[in-house]
N, C-alpha and C positions, 0 to 999 in steps of 0.2 A: 148075844150081841155078835159074836164071831160069825156064826152061820148065817145069820140074818143080813150081815154086811157083805160077805164074800159074793153073794149073788146080784148084789146092787151096785158094786163099785167098779163097773166097767172092766170086769175081768182081771183084777189085781190078784196076784198070787196069794195063796194062803200064808206063806212064809212071810211075804212083805207086809200083809196085813197085820200079822201077828207083831211083827217088829213096830209098825206104826201105831197099834193099840197099846202095846205094852211099854213101849220105850220112847216114843215120840208124844203120843197123846199123855202117856202116863208119867212123863218127864223122868224117866229112869233110865239113864244111858247105859247100854251094854256094848262095850268095845268089841267083844268077840263074838257077838251074835251072828250067825253064818248067813250070809247072803251070796247067792250067786248073781251073775250078771243081769238076769232077768227079774229076779227079787229086786235088785238095786234099781234098776230102771224104772220099776213100779213104784218103789218107795220114794224115789226122787220126785216122780210125777206127783204123788199124793201130797208130798210135802210142800211143793211149789203151790199146788192148789190151796193147801191149807193156810200156810203163812211163810213167805220168804224170809222173813225175819228169824226164823228157826235155825238157818244156816249159819246164824251167829250166836248160837247158844249150844251149851254143852250136851243137851239131850240128842244132838244129831251126830254125836261122835260115835262114829263105827268104822272098824278097820276096812272091812269089805266095801262099805258103800263110799268111803273117801276114796278108796282104791279105784274103784270103778269111776268116779267122777274125774279123778286125776288122769285116768286112760281115755277120757272122751273130752278133753278141754280143747279139742279142735271146734267143739260146738261152742259158740260165743256165750249162751245163756248157762251152760254148764261150767264154763270157765269162770263166769262171774260169780256163780254160786261158790264154786270151789275156792275162789279168792276171799270170799267171806269166811269160810272155816279156817283158811290159813291165816287170815288176820287174828281170828280169835286163838289160834294155837301160838302164835308167833312170840308172845310175852314168856312162854314156857314156864307158867306158874305151876303149882303143886299138880292140880288135876290136869292141865293140858300137857304137861312134861310126862305125866303118867300114861297118858294115851299115846303120845308121840313114841315113848319108849316101846309100848306093846305093839305098836304098829312096825316099828323098825325090827324088833325081836321076830315077829311072826313073818314078814316079807322079806327081811334079810336083804339080798341084792337086788330085790325087786322094788325097793323103797326109794329108788333114786327120783322119781317124780315128785315126791313129798319134799325131799332136800332141795331139789331144783327150786320149787316154790318158796320154801322157806328161808332159804339162804340170803335171798334179797330183801328179806322183810325181818328176820328175827335176830336181835342183837346177840342174844345168849346161845344160838345154835351150836356154834363151834365148840364152846366149853362144856355145853350140854352133851354133845356126842363123845367128847373126850373123857368125861367123869361117869359115864355108863359102864358099869363093871360087867355087862353081858355081852358086850361085843369083843369079839377076838381082833388081835392086831391087823391083820389083812383086811377084815371088813371095814375097820374104823378107817385104815387108810383110803379105802374104797370111797366110804362115805364121806370123808373130809375132801377128797378129790372132787367129788360131785358137789359139794357144797362151795369150795373154792372157785369152781367154774362159773358160779352164779351169785357171787358176791357183788355188793353195792358199795359204790363210793359215798353213798349218802349215810351209811350207818357205821356208827363206832362200835365194832365188835367188842364183846367181854372176851378178854383173855386171862385166864386164871392158870395157876400153877401146873394143873394137870394137861391143859392144852399145851402150854409152853414146854413141859417136858416131853411130851409125846412128839411134838415137832422137832424138838432138838434132836431126839433119838432116832426118829423114823421118818424124816423129810424125804429120804431117798426113796421111799416106798410109796411116795404119794406123787403120782405120775405127773400132774402140774408144774412141779418143780423142775423137772427135767425138759419140759416142753418148750421149744424154742419159737413156738407160733401162738402163744396165748394172747388174747386179746388185751390190748393196751389198758383198756378200762379196769381189768383185773388187777394189773400190777400194784397200783396204788393201795388198795385195801390189803392186799398180801404183805406188802412191805410194812404196812402200818401194824399188822398183827405180829409179824416177826419182830417189829420194834417194840411194841408194848410187852411181849412176852420175853424180851432180851434173848430171842434165839439167835445163836450164831452158826453160820453155815461152816462145817469143817472142811469141806472140799468145794470151793467155788467152781472148779473145772467141771463138776457134775451138774451144775445148774444149766438150764436151758439158755442159749444165747445165739443170736444170728447178727443183731445190730444193737444199738442202744435203745431202740424201741421195742425190741423183740426178746422174750424171755426174761428170767428173773436174775441172771447174773450181773448185768449191768446196773440195775437199781440197787442189788446188794452191795455192790461195790461202793456205789455213791453214798449209801447210808452206812457203810462200815458195818455191814451185817455178816461178818465172818470171823472166824478164829484167826488170830494173828499168828501166821506160820510162814515158812519160807514159800512153800508151794502156793499157799493163797495170795501171798503178796506178788508173786511172779504172775499169777493169773490175773489179779486185780490190774497190774500194770498193763499187761497184754490187753485186757480187755478195754481199758480206757484208751489205749493207743490206736486200737483197731476200730473204735467207735467213731460215728460221724460227727460228734461234737469236739473231736480233739484234731485240731489241724497243726498244732505246734509241737506238741510232745510226741516222741516216738519211742518205742521201747519193743524188743522182740525177745522172747524167753532165751535165755542162754544160761551157760554155768554161773556167770558172775552176777551177783545180786547188786543192783544199783546204788550208788552212794546216795545219802540222805538229800542232798540238795538235787541230785538228778531226779529223785521221786518228786521233790517240790515242784520242779519244772513240767513234770509228765502231769501230774495230777494233785491239786491241792487237797482234794478229799483223802487219798491214799497217804499223803504226806502227814495229814492231821492224825490219821490212825496210827502211823508209825511214831509219831511224837507221844501219842497216848500209850505206846507200848515201847519206849525208847530203850529200855533195859533188854527187852526181849529182842529188839531189832540188833542191838549190838551182839548179843549172843548168837544170832544168826549169821553174822558176818564171819567168814573164813580169813585166814591170814593174809591173803592177797587182796582182800576187799576193803576198801576205805569207807569210813562213815561220812567222809566228805571227799569228792573229788570233782573234776569239772573238764568239760570239752573246750576246745580252744575258743569258742565263741561266748563263753561265760565269765562272768567275774566271780571267782570263788569267794573273794573278800567280801563282796556284798552278800553273797549266799551265807556265809558264816556269820555275819552281823545279823542277818535276819533269823536265821535258825536259833542263834543264841538268844535273841530277843523272845522268840516264841517259846523256848524252854523256860525262860525266866518267867513268862507271864502266866504259863500254865501250871508249873509246879507249886505244890501246896507248901512244903517245908524247905526252908533256906538250905539246910544241910543236903537235902535230896537233890536240890537244883544244882548245888556245887559238884556233887558227886556225878550227877549226869553229865554235867558241862566237861568235868575232867575227863571222864571216860569218852566223851565225843572227841575232845581235842587230842586225846592220846591215840585215837584210832584215825585221825585225819590224814590225808595226804600231806606231805611237806609244803605244798603250796597253800594249803588253807591256813591263812594268817590275816590278822587284822592290819590295816596301815596305821591306825590310832587307837590308843585307849578311848573308851567311851563311859562316861560317867554312869551310864545305866547298869554297867557291869562291875561297878566299884567293889561290890561285895564278892565278886569272883576273881580279883585280881591275882590271888595266889595261883589259881588254876591257869589263868592267861600267861602268867610268867613262867610258871613250871613247865608248860608245854611250848614255850616259845611261840605262843600264838599271836604275838604282837610285834611288828617291825622294830629292831632296836634302832631307834633314831633319837636325834636330840630333843625333839618335841616329846616323844614318849617316855624318854628318861627324865625329862622336867615334869611330866605329868606324875610320874612315880614318885618324885622328890616331893612335890607340891601336895600329894595325897598321903603322906607319910608312910610310903611304902618301906622305907627304910627301918621304921620301928615296928610297923604292924606286920609286915611280910619279909622279913630279913631273908629267910630262907629261899623263898621262891624268887626274890629280886636277885640274890646271889646267883641262883642256877641261871636265871635270865641273863644277867650281865655276862657271866662267865663262858656262855655259850659264844660270845662275840669278841673278836679281837679289835673290832672297828665299828663305827656306825654303818648300818646298811645303806643309808642313802642321806644325801645332804638335806638341809631344811630350808624353806623358803617362808616358814609361818613369820608373821609378823610380831606375833605374840611372843615368840621364843626370847627369853632373857638370858642371852649367851653368858653374860658375866656371873649371874647367878648360878646358872647351871655349871660354870666352871668351878666356882667355888664349892658346890655341893659335891662335884665329882672328884675333886682333888683331896677333899675331906673324907672319902669313903673309907672305911676301914680296910686295912691290907688283907684281911680275910675274904674281903668282897673282890677287890681289884687291887692288883700289884701296882706299884709306882710307875713302872715302864708304859703299862697300859693306859694308866690314868693321863700320862704325858702325850701318849698317842692320840687319845680322844679329844684332849684339848686342843692338839694341833688342828684335828679335823674340825673343831668349832670355828676356826678362823676369827679369833676374836678381834674386835675392833680396838680394844685398849688392854693393857696388862691387867692381870689380877692383882687387886692390892695385897701385898705379902701379909698385912696384918690380919686379913680374913681368912688365912691358911692356917687350920689347926690340925696338924698331922698327928697321926698316932705315934707313940713313943716306940713301938714295936715295928711301926714302919720305918722311922728315922734309924733304927737300930740295923735294920737289914739293909737299908738303902739310904745313906747319909748324903748321897749325892743329889736328892730329888730337888732341894732348892736350887743347886746349881744348875740341874737340867731344865728346871722351868726358867731360870735366868737365860741359859743359853738358847733356848726356843723362843724367847722374847715374851714368854707368858707372865713374868713379873718383871717390874721396871728395875734397872741398875741404878739404884739411888740409895742414899743414906738411910731413908725412911725404911726402905725394904729390908736393909741389913739389920737396923736396929730392931726389927719384928723378930730377928733370930736371937735376941737376947735370951739367956736362959738355955738355949741348944747346946747340945754336946759340940766340943770344938771339931770334931770330924766334919759336922754339918757346915759350920761357919767358915771352916778352912777350904771345904769344896766351892763354896760360894766366891770366897776370895781369889781362888785359883781360876775361876770361870770368868770373874767380873774383868770388864774392860775399863770402868769407871771407878773402881775402888780407890785408887790414888787421889781422885779428885775430890772424894768426900771422906777421905781418912781422917781428916781433922775434925770432922763433925760426928764421928761414930765412937763409941764407947769400946775400948779394947782392953781385955783384961792384961796384967803384967806379964803372966805366962804365955798368953796368946801373942803378945808383941814380941817376946822372946823368941817364940817359935818362929815367927817370920824372919827375924833378923838373923838367927842362926841356920835358917832353912838352906838347902842345897838345891831345892826344886827352882828352877828358873821362873815358874809361875807365881811364886812367892817372892823370888828376889826382886822382882819388878817394884816392889813396896818397901824395900829394907829402907 
């Protein structure tokens, strides 16, 4: 059969005929059967004449034949036939993956043309390359680089642990990552692969970058695909600031890491990444760097409110949230304070008060009383109040109940607020009417240390000089009542309406103090 055919088949080489008879006609594929270019040309012509459907069957799989075809794809017919074989190989099932592996092993760095074709068709190619045990690191980097240069947006590439680990450890050695001029169409699938494999770039500055549409650095910043470190954070901000898409934010790499709210204004993406690594961000700050700061044209109170709300919404555990908020407030600049308490942050009242992160105003003090801060947050409320000798600003809030606030303030324990400061705060309230003396319930210790407190309230017009007010002092120690009598201008008018104990009356009658002698 062999000799009778060789003289009648238009000059086909004996080797090509042997291949056709035993492996194509015999349906017995042999990957390693040796064919030179002339053999391959003759075998290809014979297969086309026989049945082009063979190009989609496993029996056609031969390393030399496919390499010849890939080398002659400038011919449209050869290109079409090659594409049929590539389509067959693309699923990389047991048999086809065995052939592709043999092809790569034998041709090594000459296998690029196969990878070119398969990269845009095979979902499994990248993971297949990474899990082959016969390829060295350098060659695998080269193979992956070739494949990355021919990816398709239409394919969801499989990313297994082997591929992800290799990319994490060796991305620097894959030249496309450093290329500043890669085709924009390749960026999307590469970024998707990094995302799927949870690959994080440990040095953003080494990624290729020219502008927002060139190189992988900008998309990796936008997708938060980098290890959170000081160097990467600075590079990310610098990249965003230099990009065509960023007209408002500005940042240039310097020795000072930007404050969290400054990051928020430069890039919401980088800010979101910083929020996700807030503890690490705090650790990156040096002593002269604030977690919150602002330039003259920014409202730091609005920034603080925004950031607190973001932390509140993203944290899983209440305890963790409070810890993060406390750390944030402790690292803020002195200007980072809220004008008002916000009910959204009711669970973090301790942190806000302890760090004096809310202005000490009548409205805020009223909020604290209304929300039981005295019973639930006594320690932090004490810290907050004791940092201030007076209210920081007046209030025009129509909802402010000055009289109720005055009563709550005067009745604060002396451990929280001394009597002289209480009176000062009450004066600053500018009450419309005196406080009913009956609503004042001063601590015994307070009266013992400062028995003149009622008298001082009277002196400053904070309680009314009348019999009902004095009657409310019934049961109080004599020094308290005596101080009232000395200070009162009207006591003589309502003397007959109040109850004096005999000893108190004798004290007045015998007194040498002219303030008491007025009422003898």
